[in-house]
C-alpha positions as CSV (number, residue, x, y, z in Angstrom):
1,M,0.2,-0.1,0.0
2,N,1.6,3.4,-1.3
3,S,1.8,6.1,1.3
4,F,-0.8,8.4,-0.5
5,K,-3.5,5.4,0.0
6,T,-2.4,4.8,3.4
7,K,-3.2,8.5,4.6
8,A,-6.2,8.8,3.1
9,I,-7.4,5.5,4.4
10,L,-6.1,6.5,7.7
11,L,-7.8,9.8,7.3
12,A,-11.2,8.2,6.3
13,L,-11.0,5.8,9.5
14,I,-10.3,8.8,11.8
15,C,-13.0,10.9,11.0
16,L,-15.5,7.9,11.3
17,I,-14.5,6.9,14.7
18,A,-14.1,10.2,16.2
19,H,-17.3,11.9,14.6
20,Q,-19.1,8.6,13.6
21,D,-22.9,10.0,12.1
22,I,-22.8,13.6,13.7
23,F,-24.9,14.4,10.4
24,S,-27.6,11.9,11.3
25,Q,-30.0,12.0,14.4
26,G,-30.0,9.8,17.1
27,T,-27.8,9.1,20.4
28,G,-24.1,7.4,20.2
29,N,-23.0,6.2,23.7
30,K,-19.7,4.3,22.6
31,Y,-16.2,5.8,22.0
32,A,-17.7,9.5,22.2
33,G,-14.6,10.3,24.7
34,E,-12.1,8.0,23.1
35,F,-9.4,11.2,22.7
36,L,-9.7,11.8,26.6
37,A,-8.3,8.0,27.2
38,I,-4.8,8.5,25.4
39,G,-2.7,9.8,28.3
40,V,-0.3,12.8,28.5
41,G,2.8,13.2,29.5
42,G,6.2,11.5,28.7
43,R,6.9,9.8,32.3
44,P,3.5,7.8,32.2
45,R,3.1,6.9,28.3
46,G,6.7,5.2,28.9
47,M,5.0,3.1,31.3
48,G,2.2,1.9,29.4
49,G,-0.1,4.3,31.1
50,A,-0.1,3.4,34.2
51,Y,0.0,6.3,36.6
52,V,-3.3,7.0,38.4
53,A,-1.8,6.1,41.9
54,L,2.0,7.5,41.5
55,V,1.2,10.9,39.8
56,N,2.3,13.7,42.1
57,D,2.9,16.6,39.7
58,V,1.0,19.1,37.8
59,T,-0.3,16.0,35.3
60,A,-2.5,14.9,38.1
61,G,-5.0,17.4,36.7
62,Y,-5.6,14.7,33.9
63,W,-4.3,11.5,35.9
64,N,-6.1,11.8,39.1
65,P,-7.2,15.4,40.7
66,G,-6.8,14.0,43.9
67,S,-3.0,14.0,43.6
68,L,-2.7,17.6,42.4
69,A,-2.3,18.9,46.2
70,D,0.9,17.1,46.4
71,I,2.8,19.9,44.6
72,N,4.6,22.1,47.0
73,Y,5.3,24.7,44.0
74,P,4.0,26.4,41.1
75,Q,4.3,23.8,37.8
76,F,3.5,24.1,34.4
77,A,3.6,21.3,31.7
78,L,3.8,21.1,28.1
79,M,3.8,18.0,25.6
80,H,3.7,17.1,21.9
81,E,3.3,14.1,20.1
82,S,2.5,13.3,16.2
83,Q,0.6,10.2,15.2
84,F,0.4,7.9,12.1
85,S,3.3,9.6,10.2
86,N,2.1,13.0,11.3
87,L,-1.4,13.2,10.1
88,L,-2.7,13.4,13.8
89,N,-1.6,16.1,16.4
90,Y,-1.8,15.4,20.1
91,D,-0.8,18.6,22.5
92,Y,-1.1,19.2,26.0
93,G,-0.8,21.9,28.5
94,S,-1.5,22.5,31.9
95,V,-0.7,24.5,35.1
96,A,-0.7,23.9,38.7
97,I,-0.6,26.5,42.1
98,P,-0.6,25.3,45.6
99,F,-2.3,27.6,48.0
100,G,-2.1,27.3,51.8
101,K,-1.3,24.5,53.9
102,S,-3.1,21.2,51.6
103,T,-4.8,22.6,48.8
104,S,-4.0,23.0,45.1
105,I,-5.8,24.3,42.1
106,G,-5.2,23.7,38.4
107,F,-5.8,24.1,34.5
108,S,-5.3,21.7,31.6
109,M,-5.8,21.7,28.1
110,I,-5.8,18.7,25.5
111,R,-6.3,19.1,21.8
112,L,-6.2,16.2,19.4
113,G,-6.7,16.9,15.5
114,V,-6.1,16.6,12.0
115,D,-5.6,20.0,10.2
116,D,-6.1,20.9,6.6
117,I,-8.4,18.1,5.6
118,A,-9.2,19.0,1.8
119,D,-13.2,19.1,1.4
120,T,-13.8,18.3,-2.1
121,R,-17.5,18.4,-1.6
122,N,-17.8,21.5,-4.2
123,A,-15.1,20.5,-6.5
124,L,-16.6,17.5,-8.3
125,I,-16.4,18.4,-12.3
126,E,-19.4,16.8,-14.1
127,E,-18.2,14.1,-16.4
128,N,-18.4,16.2,-19.6
129,G,-16.5,19.2,-18.1
130,N,-13.1,19.9,-18.3
131,G,-11.1,19.3,-15.3
132,I,-8.1,17.6,-13.9
133,Y,-8.3,13.8,-13.5
134,E,-6.8,12.8,-9.9
135,Q,-5.1,9.2,-10.4
136,E,-4.9,8.2,-6.3
137,L,-8.6,9.8,-5.9
138,G,-10.2,8.3,-8.8
139,E,-12.5,11.6,-9.4
140,R,-12.5,14.6,-11.2
141,L,-11.8,17.5,-9.4
142,D,-11.5,21.2,-9.8
143,P,-8.7,22.8,-7.7
144,S,-9.9,25.9,-7.4
145,K,-12.8,24.8,-5.8
146,I,-11.3,22.9,-3.1
147,T,-11.4,24.1,0.5
148,Y,-9.4,23.1,3.5
149,F,-10.7,22.2,7.1
150,N,-10.1,21.2,10.2
151,A,-11.2,18.2,12.7
152,A,-10.2,18.9,16.6
153,D,-11.5,17.8,19.7
154,Y,-10.8,19.9,22.8
155,A,-10.8,19.3,26.4
156,F,-10.5,21.5,29.1
157,Y,-9.9,20.9,32.7
158,L,-10.4,22.9,35.8
159,T,-9.2,20.9,39.0
160,Y,-9.1,21.6,42.9
161,S,-7.5,19.1,45.3
162,K,-7.0,19.3,48.9
163,R,-5.1,16.7,51.1
164,P,-6.9,16.7,54.9
165,S,-4.1,14.0,56.0
166,E,-0.7,12.8,55.2
167,K,-2.0,9.6,53.6
168,F,-5.1,10.6,52.0
169,S,-6.0,13.5,49.1
170,Y,-9.0,14.1,46.8
171,G,-9.7,16.4,44.6
172,A,-12.0,17.2,41.6
173,N,-12.5,18.3,37.7
174,L,-15.0,20.4,36.0
175,K,-14.3,19.6,32.3
176,V,-15.4,21.3,29.4
177,I,-15.7,19.5,25.9
178,T,-15.5,20.9,22.7
179,K,-15.7,19.1,18.8
180,N,-15.4,20.7,15.8
181,L,-15.8,18.7,12.4
182,A,-16.1,21.3,9.0
183,E,-18.9,23.7,9.6
184,E,-20.1,21.3,12.7
185,S,-19.6,21.7,16.5
186,A,-20.6,19.9,19.8
187,W,-20.0,20.8,23.3
188,G,-20.5,19.0,26.6
189,L,-19.7,19.3,30.3
190,G,-18.4,16.8,32.4
191,F,-17.0,16.1,36.1
192,D,-14.5,13.8,37.5
193,L,-13.6,13.1,41.0
194,G,-10.5,11.4,42.4
195,V,-8.4,10.1,45.1
196,A,-5.0,9.2,46.3
197,Y,-4.1,6.9,49.0
198,N,-0.9,5.9,50.8
199,P,-1.8,3.2,53.4
200,F,2.0,2.3,54.3
201,G,5.2,3.1,53.4
202,T,6.1,3.4,49.4
203,F,2.7,1.5,48.5
204,F,0.1,4.0,46.7
205,L,-3.1,3.4,45.7
206,G,-5.2,5.9,43.5
207,A,-8.8,6.3,41.8
208,N,-10.1,8.5,39.2
209,L,-13.9,8.4,38.5
210,M,-13.7,10.1,35.0
211,D,-17.3,11.4,33.7
212,I,-18.8,10.8,36.9
213,T,-22.3,11.8,36.1
214,S,-22.0,11.0,32.3
215,T,-21.0,13.9,29.8
216,Y,-23.4,14.8,27.2
217,L,-22.2,15.9,23.7
218,S,-24.6,18.2,21.9
219,W,-23.4,18.6,18.3
220,S,-24.8,21.4,16.0
221,T,-26.7,18.9,13.9
222,G,-29.1,18.2,16.7
223,K,-27.4,14.5,17.2
224,Q,-26.2,13.7,21.2
225,E,-23.7,11.9,22.4
226,V,-23.2,10.7,25.6
227,I,-19.3,9.8,27.1
228,V,-20.5,7.1,30.0
229,P,-18.2,7.3,33.2
230,T,-14.8,5.2,33.4
231,A,-13.2,4.2,36.7
232,K,-9.5,4.3,36.4
233,I,-8.0,2.8,39.7
234,G,-4.3,1.4,40.2
235,G,-1.6,0.9,42.8
236,A,2.2,1.7,42.7
237,Y,5.1,0.6,45.1
238,E,8.6,1.7,45.3
239,F,11.7,0.2,46.7
240,E,15.4,0.8,46.9
241,F,17.6,-1.0,44.5
242,A,21.3,-0.8,42.8
243,S,21.6,3.1,44.1
244,G,18.3,3.8,42.8
245,T,14.3,3.0,42.8
246,F,12.2,0.5,41.1
247,T,8.5,1.5,40.7
248,P,6.1,-1.6,39.4
249,L,2.5,0.1,38.5
250,V,-0.6,-1.2,37.5
251,D,-4.1,0.3,36.1
252,F,-7.4,-0.7,35.2
253,D,-9.7,1.0,33.0
254,I,-13.3,0.2,34.1
255,R,-15.9,0.9,31.4
256,F,-19.5,0.5,31.0
257,E,-19.8,0.7,27.1
258,N,-20.7,-2.8,26.3
259,R,-17.1,-2.9,24.6
260,Q,-16.5,-6.7,24.8
261,S,-14.0,-7.8,22.1
262,S,-12.3,-4.6,22.1
263,A,-11.4,-4.8,25.5
264,N,-8.9,-6.9,27.3
265,A,-11.8,-8.4,29.2
266,N,-15.3,-7.9,29.9
267,I,-18.3,-9.4,32.1
268,G,-21.3,-8.3,30.4
269,P,-21.6,-4.8,28.9
270,V,-18.7,-4.0,31.9
271,S,-15.4,-4.0,30.4
272,F,-11.7,-4.1,31.8
273,D,-8.5,-3.0,30.2
274,V,-5.1,-3.3,31.8
275,H,-1.8,-0.7,32.0
276,A,1.4,-2.2,33.5
277,G,4.9,0.0,33.7
278,L,8.1,-0.3,35.6
279,E,10.5,2.5,36.2
280,Y,14.0,2.5,37.4
281,S,15.5,6.0,38.8
282,F,18.8,6.7,39.4
283,K,19.7,9.0,42.4
284,N,16.3,10.7,41.3
285,L,18.2,12.4,38.3
286,I,17.7,9.9,35.5
287,A,15.1,7.2,34.7
288,I,14.3,4.5,32.0
289,R,10.8,3.1,31.9
290,T,8.6,0.3,29.8
291,G,5.3,-0.7,29.9
292,Y,2.5,-2.3,28.2
293,N,-0.6,-0.3,27.4
294,D,-4.3,-1.2,27.4
295,I,-4.0,-1.7,23.3
296,G,-1.7,-4.6,24.0
297,N,1.8,-2.1,22.5
298,L,5.1,-2.2,24.5
299,T,6.4,1.3,25.5
300,L,9.6,2.5,26.0
301,G,10.6,5.9,27.7
302,A,13.5,7.9,29.7
303,G,13.8,10.9,31.7
304,V,16.3,13.3,33.2
305,K,15.5,15.7,35.9
306,L,17.4,19.0,35.8
307,P,16.9,22.3,37.6
308,K,13.3,23.6,37.8
309,I,12.6,21.1,34.8
310,N,11.6,17.4,34.0
311,I,12.3,16.3,30.3
312,D,10.6,12.8,29.5
313,Y,10.5,11.2,26.1
314,S,8.6,8.0,25.4
315,F,8.0,5.5,22.2
316,S,5.6,2.8,21.4
317,K,5.0,1.5,18.1
318,Y,1.8,0.2,16.2
319,D,2.2,-3.4,15.5
320,G,1.0,-4.2,11.9
321,L,0.7,-1.0,11.0
322,E,4.1,-0.4,9.9
323,D,3.5,2.2,6.9
324,L,1.4,4.5,9.9
325,G,4.8,5.0,11.9
326,N,5.6,5.0,15.7
327,S,4.5,7.4,18.5
328,H,6.9,9.5,19.9
329,V,6.5,11.8,23.1
330,I,8.1,14.2,24.2
331,S,7.0,16.4,27.3
332,L,8.5,18.9,29.7
333,I,7.3,19.8,33.3
334,F,8.8,23.2,34.9
335,T,8.7,24.0,38.7
336,L,9.0,27.1,40.1
337,E,11.1,25.7,43.1
338,D,11.9,28.8,45.0
339,E,11.4,29.4,48.5
340,K,9.1,33.0,47.7
341,F,6.8,30.3,46.0
342,Q,6.9,27.4,48.1
343,R,3.6,26.0,49.6
344,K,3.6,27.5,53.4
């Protein structure tokens, strides 16, 4: 399959999956919030997306709002990923600020988009007309009438988190979701609830109940989609070894969308997906990581901690889809590590 055909087929699949049947009436309840499940940050992506129990930085606004209270200095993060031979762009940014002795607030944004899609709906030429024959498309098009549009999904998170004790914290997200496809658009409002618990030593538990009240997306066409609740639960354990720290992690995604064969396991309409990861950190300066994500791909990653900045990278390969390239994620976390900004 040549490069052009691969990209054309992929683009069609992306649009169908992300915006299926939006121009018709009815309700869609499956995969409406799939772009929210990709995951942010080079560190967690390098560990297969297992992070709900371990997260302790600004990315907690996404992974577990209950853990955002762990930060002691203001932080902000940036991430970029290009998927499927640079057809799909996935971007993330966030900022978080500690308040008082035990509270933090944060703001995060995610964008998943395909840009500069050719719109040929008004460019077709009649068979008896004069036009340019596009061999790859098999259509007669007037290039002067081709326009371009973007298909993009956005999520905006406003996070509040509080730590009432040394072992327990909780938090919540107010989440606004918008989608755009050509001249049509949709929006919805959702809520997440997260908790983090450290029962003993360096053993950590976490849970994030996403879209806890269900998130309803209303399209300008009159169609409605529903993002049903997802429970992300996980555990992590740190132990010292070879002048560094080993951390095995495991997360489970529990969904109620009747995914059946597309999930790792299911009991009726309830599905279960597993994320597993391992990190080795040497003297809290450099780290190497590996993991297994919910779609069955092996992930690899590395990170370095510099003064006031963390740089993380992750890699994963799309098995059986060599023509579509690999996934490379680079993320940065900046910490205003100064006494005047420190949590009081």
